[in-house]
One Martini backbone bead per residue (centre of mass of N, CA, C, O) as a GRO file, in nm:
protein
  365
    1UNK     BB    1  -1.101   3.893   3.988
    2UNK     BB    2  -1.118   3.768   3.699
    3UNK     BB    3  -1.021   3.502   3.557
    4UNK     BB    4  -0.861   3.325   3.318
    5UNK     BB    5  -1.034   3.127   3.121
    6UNK     BB    6  -1.052   2.857   2.940
    7UNK     BB    7  -1.260   2.605   2.810
    8UNK     BB    8  -1.420   2.685   3.078
    9UNK     BB    9  -1.632   2.902   3.225
   10UNK     BB   10  -1.636   3.152   3.060
   11UNK     BB   11  -1.780   3.412   3.234
   12UNK     BB   12  -1.996   3.209   3.436
   13UNK     BB   13  -1.925   3.220   3.725
   14UNK     BB   14  -2.132   3.156   3.996
   15UNK     BB   15  -2.326   3.279   4.282
   16UNK     BB   16  -2.457   3.103   4.577
   17UNK     BB   17  -2.662   3.165   4.867
   18UNK     BB   18  -2.723   3.010   5.175
   19UNK     BB   19  -2.915   2.997   5.455
   20UNK     BB   20  -2.688   2.937   5.768
   21UNK     BB   21  -2.760   3.036   6.030
   22UNK     BB   22  -2.656   3.028   6.396
   23UNK     BB   23  -2.882   3.241   6.454
   24UNK     BB   24  -2.971   3.540   6.590
   25UNK     BB   25  -2.867   3.863   6.462
   26UNK     BB   26  -3.048   4.085   6.466
   27UNK     BB   27  -2.910   4.413   6.392
   28UNK     BB   28  -2.657   4.270   6.295
   29UNK     BB   29  -2.499   4.255   5.981
   30UNK     BB   30  -2.253   4.134   6.122
   31UNK     BB   31  -2.149   3.780   6.118
   32UNK     BB   32  -2.015   3.464   6.285
   33UNK     BB   33  -2.253   3.244   6.324
   34UNK     BB   34  -2.175   3.111   6.091
   35UNK     BB   35  -2.097   2.817   5.952
   36UNK     BB   36  -1.842   2.789   5.745
   37UNK     BB   37  -1.841   2.497   5.648
   38UNK     BB   38  -2.139   2.491   5.578
   39UNK     BB   39  -2.136   2.723   5.379
   40UNK     BB   40  -1.938   2.587   5.180
   41UNK     BB   41  -2.103   2.336   5.125
   42UNK     BB   42  -2.362   2.478   5.022
   43UNK     BB   43  -2.229   2.644   4.806
   44UNK     BB   44  -2.135   2.425   4.622
   45UNK     BB   45  -2.406   2.289   4.563
   46UNK     BB   46  -2.550   2.559   4.454
   47UNK     BB   47  -2.362   2.621   4.225
   48UNK     BB   48  -2.434   2.395   4.039
   49UNK     BB   49  -2.726   2.469   3.987
   50UNK     BB   50  -2.703   2.772   3.886
   51UNK     BB   51  -2.475   2.733   3.682
   52UNK     BB   52  -2.614   2.512   3.499
   53UNK     BB   53  -2.869   2.666   3.429
   54UNK     BB   54  -2.719   2.911   3.303
   55UNK     BB   55  -2.544   2.753   3.102
   56UNK     BB   56  -2.777   2.633   2.928
   57UNK     BB   57  -2.945   2.906   2.884
   58UNK     BB   58  -2.640   3.072   2.843
   59UNK     BB   59  -2.487   3.033   2.591
   60UNK     BB   60  -2.159   3.048   2.454
   61UNK     BB   61  -1.875   3.031   2.249
   62UNK     BB   62  -1.658   2.967   2.506
   63UNK     BB   63  -1.824   2.719   2.581
   64UNK     BB   64  -1.905   2.414   2.638
   65UNK     BB   65  -2.087   2.157   2.520
   66UNK     BB   66  -2.409   2.078   2.674
   67UNK     BB   67  -2.715   1.902   2.710
   68UNK     BB   68  -2.715   1.929   3.034
   69UNK     BB   69  -2.725   1.981   3.376
   70UNK     BB   70  -2.611   1.710   3.464
   71UNK     BB   71  -2.346   1.726   3.314
   72UNK     BB   72  -2.246   1.986   3.436
   73UNK     BB   73  -2.229   1.902   3.742
   74UNK     BB   74  -1.988   1.703   3.700
   75UNK     BB   75  -1.780   1.950   3.641
   76UNK     BB   76  -1.844   2.201   3.855
   77UNK     BB   77  -1.745   2.087   4.128
   78UNK     BB   78  -1.449   2.161   4.072
   79UNK     BB   79  -1.472   2.469   3.999
   80UNK     BB   80  -1.584   2.591   4.254
   81UNK     BB   81  -1.309   2.570   4.400
   82UNK     BB   82  -1.110   2.700   4.199
   83UNK     BB   83  -1.276   2.995   4.138
   84UNK     BB   84  -1.403   3.077   4.454
   85UNK     BB   85  -1.372   2.921   4.733
   86UNK     BB   86  -1.081   2.983   4.786
   87UNK     BB   87  -1.119   3.281   4.860
   88UNK     BB   88  -1.330   3.261   5.086
   89UNK     BB   89  -1.164   3.060   5.263
   90UNK     BB   90  -0.917   3.236   5.311
   91UNK     BB   91  -1.049   3.483   5.442
   92UNK     BB   92  -1.194   3.337   5.680
   93UNK     BB   93  -0.937   3.182   5.795
   94UNK     BB   94  -0.772   3.481   5.822
   95UNK     BB   95  -0.966   3.707   5.926
   96UNK     BB   96  -1.032   3.923   5.681
   97UNK     BB   97  -1.345   3.860   5.745
   98UNK     BB   98  -1.698   3.903   5.752
   99UNK     BB   99  -2.024   3.829   5.754
  100UNK     BB  100  -2.280   3.981   5.565
  101UNK     BB  101  -2.609   3.946   5.617
  102UNK     BB  102  -2.746   4.156   5.443
  103UNK     BB  103  -2.598   4.088   5.160
  104UNK     BB  104  -2.647   3.791   5.163
  105UNK     BB  105  -2.964   3.818   5.134
  106UNK     BB  106  -2.963   4.000   4.879
  107UNK     BB  107  -2.821   3.799   4.690
  108UNK     BB  108  -3.042   3.585   4.704
  109UNK     BB  109  -3.254   3.771   4.558
  110UNK     BB  110  -3.089   3.849   4.278
  111UNK     BB  111  -2.978   3.590   4.134
  112UNK     BB  112  -3.253   3.476   3.996
  113UNK     BB  113  -3.245   3.754   3.803
  114UNK     BB  114  -3.034   3.666   3.619
  115UNK     BB  115  -2.896   3.739   3.314
  116UNK     BB  116  -2.774   3.703   3.028
  117UNK     BB  117  -2.440   3.824   3.077
  118UNK     BB  118  -2.434   3.784   3.377
  119UNK     BB  119  -2.291   3.822   3.707
  120UNK     BB  120  -2.242   3.827   4.029
  121UNK     BB  121  -2.069   4.111   4.006
  122UNK     BB  122  -2.324   4.287   3.922
  123UNK     BB  123  -2.380   4.260   4.226
  124UNK     BB  124  -2.299   4.436   4.495
  125UNK     BB  125  -2.400   4.244   4.723
  126UNK     BB  126  -2.209   4.000   4.630
  127UNK     BB  127  -1.937   4.169   4.669
  128UNK     BB  128  -2.039   4.211   5.000
  129UNK     BB  129  -2.064   3.940   5.194
  130UNK     BB  130  -1.788   4.053   5.285
  131UNK     BB  131  -1.631   4.216   5.561
  132UNK     BB  132  -1.367   4.421   5.566
  133UNK     BB  133  -1.081   4.594   5.754
  134UNK     BB  134  -0.928   4.727   5.529
  135UNK     BB  135  -0.770   4.996   5.429
  136UNK     BB  136  -0.659   5.230   5.240
  137UNK     BB  137  -0.335   5.101   5.127
  138UNK     BB  138  -0.362   4.817   5.196
  139UNK     BB  139  -0.275   4.502   5.180
  140UNK     BB  140  -0.397   4.248   4.939
  141UNK     BB  141  -0.598   3.958   4.782
  142UNK     BB  142  -0.897   4.060   4.839
  143UNK     BB  143  -1.190   4.222   4.826
  144UNK     BB  144  -1.308   4.121   5.107
  145UNK     BB  145  -1.083   4.277   5.289
  146UNK     BB  146  -1.210   4.546   5.211
  147UNK     BB  147  -1.389   4.818   5.285
  148UNK     BB  148  -1.444   4.899   4.974
  149UNK     BB  149  -1.432   4.612   4.795
  150UNK     BB  150  -1.123   4.686   4.673
  151UNK     BB  151  -0.869   4.498   4.511
  152UNK     BB  152  -0.580   4.611   4.346
  153UNK     BB  153  -0.428   4.361   4.129
  154UNK     BB  154  -0.409   4.405   3.825
  155UNK     BB  155  -0.176   4.641   3.862
  156UNK     BB  156   0.032   4.446   4.063
  157UNK     BB  157   0.086   4.201   3.930
  158UNK     BB  158   0.264   3.976   4.130
  159UNK     BB  159   0.176   4.152   4.349
  160UNK     BB  160   0.022   4.284   4.593
  161UNK     BB  161  -0.247   4.434   4.670
  162UNK     BB  162  -0.468   4.732   4.697
  163UNK     BB  163  -0.666   4.920   4.881
  164UNK     BB  164  -0.938   5.079   4.704
  165UNK     BB  165  -1.121   5.304   4.582
  166UNK     BB  166  -1.403   5.364   4.434
  167UNK     BB  167  -1.581   5.453   4.138
  168UNK     BB  168  -1.741   5.668   3.946
  169UNK     BB  169  -1.899   5.788   3.704
  170UNK     BB  170  -1.675   5.769   3.423
  171UNK     BB  171  -1.457   5.621   3.551
  172UNK     BB  172  -1.202   5.440   3.562
  173UNK     BB  173  -1.167   5.074   3.481
  174UNK     BB  174  -1.131   4.692   3.515
  175UNK     BB  175  -1.372   4.625   3.723
  176UNK     BB  176  -1.652   4.606   3.908
  177UNK     BB  177  -1.514   4.646   4.196
  178UNK     BB  178  -1.411   4.955   4.102
  179UNK     BB  179  -1.708   5.035   4.154
  180UNK     BB  180  -1.959   5.167   4.268
  181UNK     BB  181  -2.241   5.118   4.403
  182UNK     BB  182  -2.436   5.004   4.119
  183UNK     BB  183  -2.192   4.962   3.939
  184UNK     BB  184  -2.014   4.907   3.626
  185UNK     BB  185  -1.782   4.778   3.399
  186UNK     BB  186  -1.713   4.873   3.092
  187UNK     BB  187  -1.538   4.681   2.856
  188UNK     BB  188  -1.483   4.906   2.638
  189UNK     BB  189  -1.441   5.188   2.809
  190UNK     BB  190  -1.341   5.153   3.103
  191UNK     BB  191  -1.610   5.246   3.266
  192UNK     BB  192  -1.830   5.362   3.484
  193UNK     BB  193  -2.170   5.222   3.504
  194UNK     BB  194  -2.482   5.059   3.389
  195UNK     BB  195  -2.311   4.917   3.156
  196UNK     BB  196  -2.111   4.635   3.042
  197UNK     BB  197  -2.236   4.636   2.750
  198UNK     BB  198  -2.298   4.641   2.412
  199UNK     BB  199  -2.507   4.683   2.156
  200UNK     BB  200  -2.640   4.673   1.873
  201UNK     BB  201  -2.387   4.855   1.692
  202UNK     BB  202  -2.177   4.867   1.886
  203UNK     BB  203  -1.883   4.909   2.012
  204UNK     BB  204  -1.568   4.717   1.954
  205UNK     BB  205  -1.280   4.472   2.025
  206UNK     BB  206  -1.457   4.231   2.149
  207UNK     BB  207  -1.695   4.014   2.238
  208UNK     BB  208  -1.724   4.111   2.552
  209UNK     BB  209  -1.835   4.404   2.457
  210UNK     BB  210  -2.097   4.246   2.416
  211UNK     BB  211  -2.389   4.141   2.427
  212UNK     BB  212  -2.588   3.899   2.454
  213UNK     BB  213  -2.591   3.762   2.110
  214UNK     BB  214  -2.305   3.886   2.047
  215UNK     BB  215  -2.048   4.001   1.817
  216UNK     BB  216  -1.730   4.100   1.697
  217UNK     BB  217  -1.690   4.300   1.410
  218UNK     BB  218  -1.386   4.352   1.220
  219UNK     BB  219  -1.241   4.540   1.006
  220UNK     BB  220  -1.000   4.561   0.797
  221UNK     BB  221  -0.732   4.730   0.968
  222UNK     BB  222  -0.883   4.727   1.240
  223UNK     BB  223  -0.956   4.744   1.610
  224UNK     BB  224  -1.256   4.821   1.548
  225UNK     BB  225  -1.616   4.758   1.583
  226UNK     BB  226  -1.923   4.573   1.572
  227UNK     BB  227  -2.217   4.457   1.695
  228UNK     BB  228  -2.336   4.128   1.630
  229UNK     BB  229  -2.519   3.877   1.543
  230UNK     BB  230  -2.547   3.575   1.556
  231UNK     BB  231  -2.511   3.297   1.374
  232UNK     BB  232  -2.687   3.076   1.182
  233UNK     BB  233  -2.766   2.807   1.042
  234UNK     BB  234  -2.601   2.831   0.714
  235UNK     BB  235  -2.414   3.048   0.760
  236UNK     BB  236  -2.153   3.216   0.681
  237UNK     BB  237  -1.807   3.124   0.779
  238UNK     BB  238  -1.499   3.240   0.967
  239UNK     BB  239  -1.276   3.210   1.226
  240UNK     BB  240  -1.036   3.398   1.073
  241UNK     BB  241  -1.267   3.625   1.032
  242UNK     BB  242  -1.323   3.937   1.189
  243UNK     BB  243  -1.571   4.045   0.996
  244UNK     BB  244  -1.729   3.817   1.132
  245UNK     BB  245  -1.950   3.661   1.288
  246UNK     BB  246  -2.055   3.432   1.511
  247UNK     BB  247  -2.163   3.142   1.601
  248UNK     BB  248  -2.386   3.004   1.764
  249UNK     BB  249  -2.462   2.837   2.025
  250UNK     BB  250  -2.442   2.494   1.926
  251UNK     BB  251  -2.250   2.591   1.709
  252UNK     BB  252  -2.040   2.571   1.409
  253UNK     BB  253  -1.762   2.608   1.198
  254UNK     BB  254  -1.730   2.451   0.915
  255UNK     BB  255  -1.426   2.385   0.753
  256UNK     BB  256  -1.546   2.280   0.480
  257UNK     BB  257  -1.823   2.477   0.421
  258UNK     BB  258  -1.839   2.753   0.575
  259UNK     BB  259  -2.074   2.675   0.797
  260UNK     BB  260  -2.317   2.680   1.014
  261UNK     BB  261  -2.347   2.412   1.259
  262UNK     BB  262  -2.451   2.168   1.441
  263UNK     BB  263  -2.333   1.999   1.688
  264UNK     BB  264  -2.127   1.712   1.778
  265UNK     BB  265  -2.086   1.436   1.983
  266UNK     BB  266  -1.773   1.300   2.089
  267UNK     BB  267  -1.538   1.045   2.151
  268UNK     BB  268  -1.299   0.845   2.209
  269UNK     BB  269  -1.083   0.870   1.923
  270UNK     BB  270  -1.225   1.090   1.795
  271UNK     BB  271  -1.281   1.334   1.595
  272UNK     BB  272  -1.199   1.694   1.622
  273UNK     BB  273  -1.381   2.017   1.625
  274UNK     BB  274  -1.602   2.275   1.585
  275UNK     BB  275  -1.844   2.034   1.524
  276UNK     BB  276  -1.670   1.809   1.686
  277UNK     BB  277  -1.738   1.743   2.021
  278UNK     BB  278  -1.621   1.685   2.313
  279UNK     BB  279  -1.710   1.518   2.615
  280UNK     BB  280  -1.682   1.690   2.900
  281UNK     BB  281  -1.859   1.515   3.097
  282UNK     BB  282  -1.618   1.280   3.021
  283UNK     BB  283  -1.334   1.417   3.010
  284UNK     BB  284  -1.308   1.534   2.727
  285UNK     BB  285  -1.033   1.613   2.497
  286UNK     BB  286  -0.896   1.819   2.249
  287UNK     BB  287  -0.616   1.751   2.089
  288UNK     BB  288  -0.385   1.918   1.968
  289UNK     BB  289  -0.316   1.853   1.620
  290UNK     BB  290  -0.461   1.566   1.644
  291UNK     BB  291  -0.778   1.577   1.674
  292UNK     BB  292  -0.845   1.410   1.950
  293UNK     BB  293  -1.016   1.233   2.179
  294UNK     BB  294  -0.945   1.254   2.535
  295UNK     BB  295  -0.924   1.107   2.849
  296UNK     BB  296  -0.892   1.241   3.148
  297UNK     BB  297  -0.723   1.183   3.430
  298UNK     BB  298  -0.747   1.059   3.756
  299UNK     BB  299  -0.729   0.932   4.049
  300UNK     BB  300  -0.470   0.678   4.002
  301UNK     BB  301  -0.393   0.757   3.727
  302UNK     BB  302  -0.222   0.802   3.461
  303UNK     BB  303  -0.061   1.026   3.315
  304UNK     BB  304  -0.074   1.254   3.054
  305UNK     BB  305   0.136   1.240   2.775
  306UNK     BB  306   0.258   1.547   2.606
  307UNK     BB  307   0.542   1.523   2.535
  308UNK     BB  308   0.684   1.696   2.814
  309UNK     BB  309   0.395   1.678   2.925
  310UNK     BB  310   0.169   1.648   3.218
  311UNK     BB  311  -0.174   1.527   3.269
  312UNK     BB  312  -0.483   1.622   3.430
  313UNK     BB  313  -0.754   1.668   3.567
  314UNK     BB  314  -0.935   1.869   3.716
  315UNK     BB  315  -0.811   1.879   4.052
  316UNK     BB  316  -0.525   1.776   3.953
  317UNK     BB  317  -0.204   1.601   3.975
  318UNK     BB  318   0.127   1.525   3.891
  319UNK     BB  319   0.328   1.309   4.025
  320UNK     BB  320   0.628   1.143   4.080
  321UNK     BB  321   0.458   0.868   4.005
  322UNK     BB  322   0.274   0.933   3.752
  323UNK     BB  323   0.018   1.018   3.912
  324UNK     BB  324  -0.297   1.107   3.996
  325UNK     BB  325  -0.394   1.382   4.217
  326UNK     BB  326  -0.545   1.551   4.447
  327UNK     BB  327  -0.602   1.853   4.523
  328UNK     BB  328  -0.560   2.102   4.760
  329UNK     BB  329  -0.662   2.292   5.010
  330UNK     BB  330  -0.704   2.542   5.196
  331UNK     BB  331  -0.444   2.484   5.450
  332UNK     BB  332  -0.295   2.268   5.333
  333UNK     BB  333  -0.042   2.090   5.290
  334UNK     BB  334   0.281   2.167   5.115
  335UNK     BB  335   0.551   2.190   4.845
  336UNK     BB  336   0.387   2.261   4.581
  337UNK     BB  337   0.176   2.424   4.378
  338UNK     BB  338   0.033   2.177   4.228
  339UNK     BB  339  -0.111   2.063   4.494
  340UNK     BB  340  -0.296   2.309   4.457
  341UNK     BB  341  -0.594   2.449   4.363
  342UNK     BB  342  -0.452   2.747   4.356
  343UNK     BB  343  -0.138   2.727   4.284
  344UNK     BB  344  -0.051   2.793   4.607
  345UNK     BB  345   0.241   2.771   4.803
  346UNK     BB  346   0.337   2.874   5.083
  347UNK     BB  347   0.596   2.958   5.302
  348UNK     BB  348   0.446   2.758   5.528
  349UNK     BB  349   0.327   2.499   5.374
  350UNK     BB  350   0.051   2.613   5.248
  351UNK     BB  351  -0.249   2.669   5.107
  352UNK     BB  352  -0.320   2.947   4.899
  353UNK     BB  353  -0.429   3.256   4.793
  354UNK     BB  354  -0.386   3.386   4.443
  355UNK     BB  355  -0.475   3.647   4.223
  356UNK     BB  356  -0.225   3.585   4.007
  357UNK     BB  357  -0.348   3.293   3.970
  358UNK     BB  358  -0.428   3.042   3.748
  359UNK     BB  359  -0.599   2.742   3.825
  360UNK     BB  360  -0.590   2.645   3.493
  361UNK     BB  361  -0.290   2.644   3.384
  362UNK     BB  362  -0.225   2.318   3.387
  363UNK     BB  363  -0.453   2.281   3.132
  364UNK     BB  364  -0.281   2.377   2.920
  365UNK     BB  365  -0.214   2.324   2.541
   0.00000   0.00000   0.00000
């Protein structure tokens, strides 16, 4: 259930697990001896580290430019809760699954070996660190709740998902969790196999169909093209021309000279475009149409009004008092969806996890 990411963290939210067992688990691979609160606290801290190391080392065109891991960590502390911890927290608090010690430890081993273009769900062990008890055909909201490890919600949203059997090699799929242990879902063919993206010269319909370091160039009049290497500084470019490859990360297509050039970081009230980039680490955002960097408000500050809409920085919502407030965690009391970091206030008046909701939706402009 990979959410549709906005201007940040697109396709690179990573998972890192630290060993925090509360005693000897013996030969039992499933255990609840782990202190859940401690696990979540450690998980959030370590997510920042591995996410930001991977982020800086493996930039792609859809993620914001940051100069260092330190800058990145200031931003991703919020996103850790928004994009992954909500799901884990919901499943554990609702007793929908138990921690699988064996896969938990295996995930620890494999994640440091992750290559650019890979995500935590490339590793079957990481997809199954929680063992659910729901059988095939039962309703679910998270992969972690199902015995099979696959809650098919992509085809059922906005309704509840269904626990579904995983698929074998060459079978149709829509995400990694839908494939058998050890397989991934190829983004172009939408079939289970051993490769998630296509190599240089391979077929594609969009950039994510291609391996890291490549983008999809589509000839005029066609819906499919080939994977080509990212363009280097000085190369001719045109963001509105799908027949050309994209500029490499850390560069942008200069709209004046139509060439790739290294980006520059700009601050509040300065002009911004594809090569003059707002400082995301300082909560700067390029306001559409105005093309000016603006600092997004946080807790206690006045909401930012743009037209008829009001905005706050990630992890916050605009209250009736027109001030920004911190969003609430899974299980906290709520009255409206916007109060929750999951953007889902349940019928019992508490924040819940909903796989059909994009937690970054309120930040769209």
